[in-house]
N, C-alpha and C positions, 0 to 999 in steps of 0.2 A: 271432398276432394276427388273422393273413387269415380265419382261420375262426370266430372268435372263442371258441376251445376254451383251456381252463384246461389250461398246459402240464406243470405238475406231474401233473394226472389223467391227461392224453392219456400221459406218458411212465413213469407206472405201468400204464396198460393195455397201452403198449408192451411193458414188461417182464415183463406176465402173458402174454403173446403170444410172446415169446420163451420163457420159461421153460416154460412149458406145452404150449404146440405145435414147439418147438426152432426157431422161425423168427429168421430173422437179424432185427438191427435195423431195417435197410433194407425189409423184406419187411413186417417188423411195422409199421413207421411207414405205410408205401406203404398197410396193409392200414385204418388207423384213419385216415388223409386219405379213401382211397376211400369208408368208411364214413361218415365224415361229410359227403362230397360229395353221397352217397346219403340224408342225411336221417337216418341213426342215432342222430346226435347232437342230434337236433331239441330233447331236454329237459336237454342239457350233462349226460349221465350215462355217455357210451358209454365212456372212458378208466376211469372209476370202476367199471364193470360190465366190462369186460374186466379191471381188478386181482381183483376179487371172484368172477366166475364162470368165467372161464378154464380153471381149474384141472378145474372140476366138468365142462366140457364135453370137454375133454381125455381125462379118465377115461373117460367115456360112450364112447368110441370117435368122435367128430366132429372133421373137423379144423377148423382155422379159418377156410379157405373156408366150409364147411359152417356154420360157429358165424354168421359174419356173413350167409349166407345167410337161415338159419331166425331169425335176429334182424327181417332185412329183410322176412320173409314176416308173421311175424307183426304186425310194425307194420302194413304195408300190411293186412293182414287186419284192423287195429281195437285193437290191444291199444293201452292208454293210453300205454307205455313201455316201456324195455327193462327195467327191473325186473320187470314183469309176465311178460313170455314166459321171461325166466331164472329165476324165481320157480317159474313151470309146468313148466319142464323139469326145475329141481331136484328138484320134487314129485314127479315122474313118476319120477325116480329112486330117491329115497327109498321110495315105495310098490312098489318092485322089491325092496329089501332088509328092509323092516320089517314083511312078510307079507302087508299089505293086498292086492298083487295076487295072491299064490298064494292066499290064502283067496277069492281072488273069480274066478278064471283059468277058470271055467267060463263066464263072460259073454264071453269071448273066443274067436277062430277056433283050430281046431286050429292054425295056424301062426304065431300068435302064442304058445298054451303050448307050442310046440315050440323058438320062438327063447328063451322064457324057460327052458326045461330046458335048453337048449345053453349060456346064459349062466350059468346057474347052475353048472353042470358044468364050465366056464371054456372053452368051445369057442365061444362067440359074444360077443357086445358088448351094452352096455345100448343102445347105440345099433338094434342089429336088433330090441330086444324092443319099444322107442319106435316106430320106424315102424312096425312089425307090429301095435301097439295104436291107434293113430291110423289106420292105413289099415281096422280093425275100426270104428272110428267113423266114417271116411269110409260105410261100407256100411251102416249100421246104418238101421232104419226109424224115421223120427220124432225130432222133437225130446226129447221125455220121455225115452224110453229112452237117449238119448246123454247129454243133462244126469244122468239118474238115475244111469247108471254111471260118468260122470267125477266125480261129487260123490261117489258111493262108495270108488272108487279115489285121488282125490286132492283129499279135503278140498272146504274153501270154493273152494280155486284151482279145481276144478273149473267151480265155479257162477261165478267171476269170471272167466272167459275167456269168452267166447262162443266156441260150438264152430267157428266158421268160425275163428277164430285156432289153435284146437285142431289143426283138419284142415289148417288154412296150413304145419304143423312139419315135414311128410311133403314137400312138395315143394320140394325144395330148388332152390332157382334157380341159376344161375351168374353172378350180377352181379360177385362177388368172386374168381372164377375167376384172373385175370390183372389185376392193379392196379398194377405196376410200367411 
């Protein structure tokens, strides 16, 4: 009641953090409380989003702290809500597995192509590829080039999310490193 959060949704989110990131119940609840205190639950969807997307973030190679930091960065950069940030990251991962990235990887740097090949061959993570891709977007000249490539790789989600939201996802902050 203190935070105005739906306890059922919060507990589903806590469970997602425990199952998918291996957090204790206390650490997961501390992270949810810290996220709420930092504005991540402003649209009352933090618990639901953690229940739905924590498995995705974990499989991609992100820690729970990094996940919350990236969600914070996305909101701070202007994302409408957490679902927009989560859907964008989900689409980034899908683009690596459905062939869109591989068909268009010549648009990206050698280091991004190398990260993709390492991940594809079992030696890296999707996180490594995504971080490199986003860094490439930060280094591109002009918004047209950025938006054209983003929409090619990530369909409409590349268009829905302002490039500053996309670019914010590499700059993982440390707000959630020690929340106990």
